[in-house]
C-alpha positions as CSV (number, residue, x, y, z in Angstrom):
1,M,-4.4,104.7,15.0
2,I,-4.4,101.4,13.2
3,A,-6.8,98.7,14.4
4,A,-5.5,95.2,15.2
5,P,-6.5,92.6,12.6
6,L,-9.3,90.3,13.6
7,R,-8.3,86.6,14.3
8,S,-11.1,85.1,12.5
9,N,-9.2,82.0,11.7
10,L,-9.1,80.7,15.4
11,P,-11.3,77.6,16.0
12,E,-14.4,78.2,18.1
13,Y,-15.0,76.0,21.2
14,T,-17.9,75.6,23.5
15,V,-17.2,75.6,27.2
16,S,-17.9,71.9,27.4
17,E,-15.7,71.1,24.4
18,L,-12.8,73.1,25.9
19,A,-13.3,71.5,29.3
20,R,-13.2,68.0,27.7
21,A,-10.1,68.9,25.7
22,L,-8.3,70.1,28.8
23,K,-9.3,67.0,30.7
24,R,-8.1,64.8,27.9
25,S,-4.8,66.7,27.6
26,I,-4.0,66.5,31.3
27,E,-4.9,62.9,31.7
28,E,-2.8,61.9,28.7
29,N,0.3,63.8,29.8
30,F,0.0,63.1,33.6
31,A,-1.5,59.6,33.5
32,Y,0.6,58.4,36.5
33,V,2.5,60.7,38.9
34,R,4.0,60.7,42.4
35,V,3.3,63.9,44.4
36,R,4.9,64.8,47.7
37,G,3.3,67.3,50.0
38,E,1.6,68.0,53.4
39,I,-2.0,67.0,54.0
40,S,-4.4,69.9,54.6
41,G,-8.1,70.0,55.0
42,F,-8.6,66.2,55.2
43,K,-12.2,65.1,55.3
44,R,-13.9,61.7,55.1
45,H,-17.3,61.9,53.5
46,A,-20.3,59.7,54.6
47,S,-19.9,57.8,51.3
48,G,-16.4,56.7,52.4
49,H,-14.5,58.9,49.9
50,C,-11.7,61.0,51.3
51,Y,-11.1,64.6,50.2
52,L,-7.9,66.5,51.0
53,S,-5.3,69.0,49.6
54,L,-1.6,68.5,49.2
55,K,0.5,71.6,49.7
56,D,4.1,72.8,49.9
57,A,5.5,76.3,50.4
58,E,4.3,77.6,47.1
59,A,1.3,75.7,45.8
60,V,-1.7,73.6,46.6
61,I,-3.4,70.8,44.7
62,D,-6.7,69.1,45.5
63,A,-6.8,65.4,45.8
64,V,-9.5,62.7,46.2
65,C,-9.2,59.0,47.4
66,W,-12.2,56.8,46.5
67,R,-13.8,54.6,49.2
68,M,-12.3,51.3,48.1
69,T,-8.8,52.7,47.8
70,A,-9.1,54.4,51.2
71,M,-9.9,51.0,52.8
72,R,-6.6,49.7,51.4
73,L,-4.3,52.5,52.6
74,G,-1.6,51.4,55.0
75,L,-2.0,54.5,57.1
76,K,-4.6,56.8,58.5
77,P,-4.3,60.3,56.8
78,E,-4.2,63.3,59.2
79,D,-3.7,67.0,58.7
80,G,-0.1,68.0,58.9
81,M,1.2,64.6,57.8
82,E,3.8,64.7,55.0
83,V,3.0,62.0,52.5
84,L,4.0,60.7,49.1
85,C,0.9,60.0,47.0
86,T,0.8,58.0,43.8
87,G,-2.1,58.5,41.3
88,R,-3.3,60.2,38.2
89,L,-4.3,63.8,37.4
90,T,-7.7,64.7,36.2
91,T,-10.0,67.7,35.9
92,F,-13.4,68.4,37.4
93,P,-15.2,70.4,34.7
94,G,-18.1,71.3,37.0
95,R,-15.8,73.6,38.9
96,S,-13.0,74.3,36.4
97,K,-10.2,72.7,38.6
98,Y,-7.8,69.8,38.4
99,Q,-7.2,67.2,41.2
100,L,-5.1,64.2,42.0
101,V,-6.9,60.8,42.2
102,I,-4.9,58.9,44.8
103,D,-4.2,55.2,44.3
104,S,-1.7,54.8,47.2
105,M,-0.2,56.8,50.0
106,E,2.8,56.5,52.2
107,L,4.7,58.6,54.6
108,A,7.4,60.8,53.1
109,G,10.6,59.7,54.9
110,V,11.4,58.2,58.4
111,G,11.1,61.6,60.1
112,A,7.5,62.0,59.1
113,L,6.8,58.4,60.2
114,L,8.4,59.0,63.6
115,K,6.4,62.1,64.1
116,L,3.3,60.2,63.3
117,L,4.1,57.5,65.9
118,E,5.1,60.1,68.5
119,D,1.8,62.0,68.0
120,R,-0.1,58.7,68.2
121,R,1.7,57.6,71.3
122,K,1.0,60.9,73.1
123,R,-2.7,60.6,72.2
124,L,-3.1,57.0,73.4
125,A,-1.1,57.7,76.5
126,A,-3.5,60.6,77.3
127,E,-6.3,58.1,77.2
128,G,-4.5,56.0,79.9
129,L,-3.8,53.0,77.7
130,F,-0.1,52.9,78.8
131,A,-0.8,53.5,82.6
132,A,1.2,51.3,84.9
133,E,-1.8,50.5,87.1
134,R,-3.3,48.7,84.0
135,K,-0.5,46.2,83.9
136,K,-1.4,42.7,85.0
137,Q,0.9,40.2,86.8
138,L,2.1,37.3,84.6
139,P,1.2,33.8,85.8
140,F,4.0,31.9,87.4
141,L,3.5,28.7,85.4
142,P,0.7,29.0,82.8
143,E,-0.9,25.7,81.6
144,V,-1.7,27.0,78.1
145,I,0.2,29.8,76.2
146,G,-1.3,31.5,73.2
147,I,1.1,32.8,70.5
148,V,0.2,35.4,67.9
149,T,2.8,35.3,65.0
150,S,3.5,34.0,61.6
151,P,3.3,30.2,61.3
152,T,6.2,30.1,58.8
153,G,8.9,32.3,60.3
154,A,11.7,31.3,62.6
155,V,10.0,33.1,65.5
156,I,7.6,30.3,66.4
157,R,10.3,27.7,66.2
158,D,12.5,29.7,68.6
159,I,9.7,30.1,71.1
160,L,8.8,26.4,71.0
161,H,12.4,25.3,71.3
162,R,13.0,27.6,74.3
163,L,9.8,26.5,76.1
164,A,10.7,22.8,75.6
165,D,14.2,23.5,77.2
166,R,12.8,25.4,80.2
167,F,9.4,23.9,81.0
168,P,7.2,22.3,78.3
169,R,3.8,23.8,78.1
170,R,0.8,23.5,75.8
171,V,0.9,26.1,73.1
172,L,-1.9,27.5,70.9
173,L,-0.7,29.3,67.7
174,W,-3.0,31.9,66.1
175,P,-1.4,32.4,62.6
176,V,-1.4,36.0,61.3
177,A,0.4,38.1,58.8
178,V,3.0,40.2,60.6
179,Q,3.5,42.9,58.0
180,G,1.8,44.4,54.9
181,E,-1.8,45.0,54.1
182,G,-4.3,43.6,56.7
183,A,-1.6,42.6,59.2
184,A,-2.8,45.0,61.9
185,S,-6.4,43.8,61.7
186,Q,-5.3,40.1,61.8
187,V,-3.2,40.7,64.9
188,A,-6.0,42.6,66.7
189,A,-8.5,39.8,65.8
190,A,-6.2,37.1,67.2
191,I,-5.8,38.9,70.5
192,N,-9.5,39.4,70.8
193,G,-10.1,35.8,69.7
194,F,-8.0,34.4,72.5
195,N,-9.8,36.6,75.0
196,H,-13.2,35.4,73.8
197,L,-12.5,31.7,74.2
198,P,-14.6,30.1,76.9
199,V,-12.8,28.9,80.0
200,D,-14.2,25.3,79.8
201,G,-14.7,25.2,76.0
202,P,-13.3,22.6,73.6
203,V,-10.3,24.9,72.8
204,P,-8.6,25.8,76.1
205,R,-8.3,29.4,77.0
206,P,-4.7,30.5,77.4
207,Q,-3.4,32.0,80.6
208,L,-0.8,34.0,78.8
209,I,-0.5,35.5,75.3
210,I,2.8,36.3,73.4
211,V,2.6,38.6,70.4
212,A,5.9,38.0,68.5
213,R,7.7,39.1,65.3
214,G,11.3,39.1,64.1
215,G,13.3,42.2,63.4
216,G,12.8,44.6,60.5
217,S,12.7,48.2,59.5
218,L,10.4,50.8,60.9
219,E,8.0,50.3,58.0
220,D,8.0,46.5,58.5
221,L,6.9,46.9,62.1
222,M,4.2,49.4,61.4
223,A,1.4,46.8,61.9
224,F,2.3,46.8,65.6
225,N,2.0,50.5,65.8
226,E,-1.5,50.7,64.5
227,E,-4.1,52.0,66.8
228,I,-6.4,48.9,66.4
229,V,-3.6,46.6,67.6
230,V,-2.6,48.9,70.5
231,R,-6.2,49.1,71.8
232,A,-6.6,45.3,71.5
233,V,-3.5,44.8,73.6
234,A,-4.6,47.3,76.2
235,A,-8.1,45.7,76.4
236,S,-6.8,42.1,76.8
237,A,-8.0,40.4,80.0
238,I,-5.3,37.8,79.5
239,P,-1.7,38.9,80.5
240,L,0.2,39.7,77.4
241,I,3.9,39.8,76.5
242,S,5.0,41.8,73.4
243,A,8.1,40.5,71.6
244,V,8.3,42.5,68.4
245,G,11.6,43.0,66.6
246,H,15.1,43.0,68.2
247,E,16.2,44.6,71.5
248,T,16.5,48.1,70.0
249,D,13.1,48.0,68.2
250,T,10.2,49.7,70.0
251,T,6.6,49.6,68.9
252,L,3.5,51.1,70.5
253,I,2.2,47.7,71.7
254,D,5.3,47.6,73.9
255,H,3.8,50.4,76.0
256,A,0.4,48.8,76.2
257,S,1.5,45.2,76.9
258,D,1.9,43.9,80.5
259,R,5.5,43.0,79.8
260,R,7.9,43.8,77.0
261,A,10.5,41.2,75.9
262,P,13.6,42.3,73.8
263,T,13.3,39.2,71.6
264,P,10.8,36.3,71.1
265,T,13.3,34.0,72.8
266,A,13.3,36.2,75.8
267,A,9.5,36.2,75.8
268,A,9.6,32.4,76.2
269,E,12.0,32.8,79.1
270,M,9.6,35.2,80.8
271,A,6.6,32.9,80.3
272,V,7.9,29.9,82.2
273,P,10.5,29.2,84.9
274,V,13.3,26.6,84.6
275,R,11.9,23.2,85.6
276,L,15.3,21.9,86.9
277,D,15.7,25.0,89.1
278,L,12.3,24.4,90.6
279,L,13.1,20.8,91.3
280,A,16.3,21.8,93.0
281,D,14.7,24.5,95.1
282,L,11.9,22.0,96.0
283,G,14.5,19.5,97.2
284,T,16.3,22.1,99.3
285,K,13.1,23.2,101.0
286,S,11.9,19.6,101.6
287,A,15.2,18.8,103.3
288,R,14.9,22.0,105.4
289,L,11.3,21.1,106.4
290,S,12.3,17.5,107.3
291,G,15.2,18.7,109.5
292,S,13.0,21.3,111.2
293,L,10.3,18.7,111.9
294,S,12.9,16.3,113.3
295,R,14.3,18.9,115.7
296,L,10.8,19.9,116.7
297,F,9.9,16.3,117.6
298,D,13.1,15.8,119.6
299,Q,12.3,18.9,121.6
300,R,8.8,17.8,122.3
301,R,10.0,14.3,123.2
302,L,12.4,15.7,125.8
303,H,9.8,18.0,127.2
304,L,7.3,15.2,127.5
305,A,9.9,13.0,129.2
306,G,10.6,15.7,131.7
307,L,6.9,16.1,132.5
308,A,6.5,12.4,132.9
309,R,9.3,12.2,135.5
310,G,7.3,14.7,137.6
311,L,4.1,12.6,137.6
312,P,3.4,10.5,140.8
313,D,3.1,6.8,140.6
314,P,-0.5,5.8,139.9
315,Q,-0.1,2.8,142.2
316,D,0.4,5.2,145.1
317,L,-2.8,7.2,144.1
318,L,-4.8,4.0,143.6
319,G,-3.6,2.2,146.7
320,V,-4.8,4.9,149.0
321,A,-8.1,5.2,147.2
322,A,-8.6,1.4,147.1
323,Q,-7.9,1.0,150.8
324,R,-10.3,3.9,151.6
325,L,-13.0,2.2,149.5
326,D,-12.4,-1.2,151.3
327,D,-12.6,0.5,154.7
328,R,-15.8,2.4,153.8
329,T,-17.4,-0.7,152.3
330,E,-16.7,-2.7,155.5
331,R,-18.0,0.2,157.7
332,L,-21.1,0.4,155.5
333,R,-21.7,-3.4,155.9
334,L,-21.2,-3.3,159.7
335,A,-23.4,-0.2,160.0
336,A,-26.2,-1.9,158.0
337,D,-25.9,-4.9,160.2
338,R,-26.1,-2.8,163.4
339,H,-29.0,-0.9,162.0
340,L,-30.9,-4.1,161.3
341,R,-30.1,-5.5,164.7
342,A,-31.2,-2.3,166.4
343,A,-34.4,-2.3,164.4
344,R,-35.1,-5.9,165.2
345,Q,-34.5,-5.2,169.0
346,R,-36.9,-2.2,168.9
347,L,-39.4,-4.3,167.1
348,E,-39.2,-7.1,169.6
349,L,-39.5,-4.6,172.6
350,A,-42.5,-3.0,170.9
351,A,-44.0,-6.4,170.3
352,A,-43.6,-7.4,174.0
353,R,-45.8,-4.6,175.0
354,L,-48.6,-5.6,172.6
355,R,-51.4,-8.0,173.6
356,P,-50.5,-11.6,173.4
357,E,-53.1,-12.4,170.7
358,V,-51.9,-9.5,168.5
359,L,-48.3,-10.0,169.3
360,S,-47.9,-13.4,167.7
361,T,-49.7,-12.4,164.5
362,D,-47.9,-9.0,164.0
363,L,-44.6,-10.4,165.1
364,A,-44.8,-13.2,162.6
365,R,-45.9,-10.7,159.9
366,T,-43.1,-8.3,160.8
367,R,-40.5,-11.0,160.9
368,A,-41.7,-12.2,157.5
369,R,-41.3,-8.7,156.0
370,L,-37.9,-8.3,157.5
371,A,-36.9,-11.7,156.2
372,E,-38.1,-10.6,152.7
373,A,-36.4,-7.2,152.9
374,E,-33.1,-8.3,154.2
375,P,-32.0,-10.2,151.0
376,R,-33.0,-7.3,148.8
377,L,-31.0,-4.9,151.0
378,L,-28.0,-7.1,151.1
379,A,-28.2,-7.6,147.3
380,A,-28.4,-3.8,146.7
381,M,-25.4,-3.3,149.0
382,A,-23.5,-6.0,147.1
383,R,-24.3,-4.4,143.7
384,F,-23.2,-1.0,145.0
385,I,-19.9,-2.4,146.3
386,R,-19.3,-4.2,143.0
387,R,-19.9,-1.1,141.0
388,A,-17.5,0.9,143.2
389,H,-14.9,-1.9,142.9
390,D,-15.3,-2.0,139.1
391,A,-14.9,1.8,138.8
392,V,-11.7,1.7,140.9
393,D,-10.3,-1.2,138.9
394,N,-11.1,0.6,135.6
395,F,-9.4,3.8,136.8
396,A,-6.4,1.8,138.1
397,G,-6.0,0.0,134.8
398,R,-6.1,3.3,132.8
399,L,-3.6,5.0,135.0
400,A,-1.3,1.9,135.0
401,T,-1.1,2.0,131.2
402,H,0.2,5.6,131.2
403,S,2.6,5.5,134.2
404,E,5.6,3.6,135.5
405,R,5.5,0.9,138.1
406,H,5.7,1.6,141.9
407,E,9.4,0.6,141.9
408,S,10.2,4.1,140.6
409,L,8.9,5.5,143.9
410,L,10.8,2.9,146.0
411,A,14.0,4.1,144.2
412,R,13.3,7.7,145.6
413,G,13.1,6.5,149.2
414,Y,9.5,5.3,149.7
415,V,8.8,2.0,151.5
416,V,5.9,-0.5,151.2
417,V,4.8,-1.9,154.6
418,R,3.0,-5.3,154.7
419,D,1.7,-7.3,157.7
420,A,2.1,-11.0,158.4
421,I,-0.5,-12.0,155.8
422,A,1.1,-9.8,153.1
423,R,-1.5,-7.1,153.2
424,V,-0.4,-3.5,152.6
425,V,-0.5,-1.4,155.9
426,T,-1.4,2.2,155.4
427,T,-2.4,3.4,158.9
428,S,-0.7,3.1,162.3
429,E,-3.9,1.8,163.8
430,A,-3.6,-1.4,161.8
431,I,-0.2,-2.3,163.5
432,N,-0.1,-3.9,166.9
433,T,2.9,-3.7,169.1
434,G,5.2,-6.7,168.5
435,A,3.5,-7.7,165.3
436,P,5.9,-8.9,162.5
437,L,6.1,-6.5,159.5
438,D,7.7,-6.8,156.0
439,L,9.4,-3.6,154.6
440,E,9.8,-3.5,150.8
441,F,12.7,-1.3,149.5
442,H,13.7,-0.7,145.9
443,D,16.5,-3.3,146.2
444,G,14.9,-5.9,148.5
445,R,12.8,-6.7,151.6
446,V,13.5,-6.5,155.3
447,G,11.5,-8.1,158.2
448,V,11.0,-6.1,161.4
449,I,9.0,-6.2,164.6
450,A,6.6,-3.3,165.4
451,G,7.4,-1.3,168.5
452,S,5.1,0.9,170.6
453,K,2.7,3.3,168.9
454,P,0.8,6.4,169.9
455,R,-2.6,5.9,171.6
456,P,-5.3,6.3,169.0
457,R,-7.9,8.9,169.4
458,T,-11.3,7.7,170.7
459,R,-14.0,8.1,168.2
460,R,-17.4,9.2,169.3
461,F,-20.4,8.0,167.3
462,A,-23.5,10.2,167.0
463,I,-26.6,8.4,168.2
464,H,-29.8,9.1,166.4
465,P,-32.5,10.5,168.7
466,G,-34.8,7.7,168.0
467,Q,-32.2,4.9,168.3
468,G,-31.0,3.3,171.5
469,S,-27.3,3.0,172.3
470,L,-25.6,-0.3,171.9
471,F,-22.7,0.6,174.2
C-alpha cells in the first residue's frame, strides 16, 4: 500500500485568520443583496435590535436589523410575513455563521400585503375597535371643521370649494404627510391634537374631523392602514369622517371612523347641509305655522263670540242688585229712625216715673247724650251707604265694559217699565191702579195705564220682647 504524499506546501491559518478571511470574502462578493423569504423566529431585543430568520422551502438564513434601521422600517415585521429584504451579508465569527444585515424591508407582493392587512383587521376587530355601537352621530351643522391632509394637494382645495358651495364653515387644517416614512405618526398626532384642544381655548376645538387623501396604490395608502392611525381614529372623542382614496379604495381607518366617504368631496357634502335647501324648508314651515295660527285664532274668535251671545246683559244683573240695595238702604234708615224714636219714648216714660228733682237732671243728661250720639250714628250709616253704593257702581262699571248694552235684551222680547217720574219699576207693589206707565221696547216706547193688581201679602214684623209696639 502506497501512502499519500503529504501536502506540506498548503498555507497554515489560525482560526481567527480563517474567520477573518471568510468574512472579508463574503462581504466583498455580497456587499449589497436583495433576499426574499418568510420571516421566522422574529424577536425584538431590549436594546431595540431585531433578530429573525428568512426561510424558503429549502434553506434558512439568519438576519439582524439594528435599532436605528428598525425605527425607519415602513412595516412591523411578524412571523409568517413574506418580505423582500435589502442589505449586506456578513459573518459572525464568534459562532461560525453568516447573516444578513437588513437596511430596508418591504412586503413581497400585493398578496402578502393584503394578507397582512386582513390579519390586522381581524385582530383590531376582535378588540372592538370597529364595533357599530362605538360610532358617533355626526353634528348637523358644525361651527368648526378640522381637516387632516396634505396642505399642497388638490384634496384640501376640493373640500374647501365644496364647503363654500353648500354652507361656508370655519376650517382648521392640520398639515401632514399622507404617504411615506413618518406619515402614519403624523396623521395619528393630528387626530390626537384636535381632540386635546380646549373647548374655550384660543384655537377653537372642531366639532367634526375629516381625514382625507387622494387616490393611489395600496402601498401609497399604507399609512392609513397602520395600527397607530386606526387606534387614534377609534379613540377620537370628536366625530370623524374618513375620506381616503377613491370610491373603490378601502383602508382600515374606514372601519374605525364614524362615517366613511367615498371621496374627499363627498366628505364635505356629509359634513354640512345645503344652505339654500335649509332656507327653503324654513320658509315652507314658517308659512305652515302662520296658516295654522291664523286658523286657530279664527276658531277661538268664533267660539268666544258664541259664548258672549249666551251671557246675560250686565245692566239686568246690576239693575236688580241696585234696586235691592236702595230698598234695603231706605229700610235701614227708617228702622234706625223708628228705633231712635222708640228709645226716646221709653226714656221719656221712664223719666216720668222718676222723682221730679232727679228727672230734670237725668233727662237733660240723657237728651244731651242722645243728641251727641245721633249725628255719629247717622254719619256711620251714611258712610256705610256710600261704601255700598261705591261697590255697586264699581261692579257695574266693570261689567259694563265687558258686555253689550241692555238694548240686546230688549231685542229678545224684554220690556223696561218706568213710572211717571221715569224711575224703573221692578215690583208690582210699586204700581198703583190707574197710574201712568212708560214701556220701553227695542224699537221705541209706549205709554199705558196700570189696571188692577193682586192684593199684596201682609207683612208681619217681629217685635223685640223689650220693645213696645208702634201699631
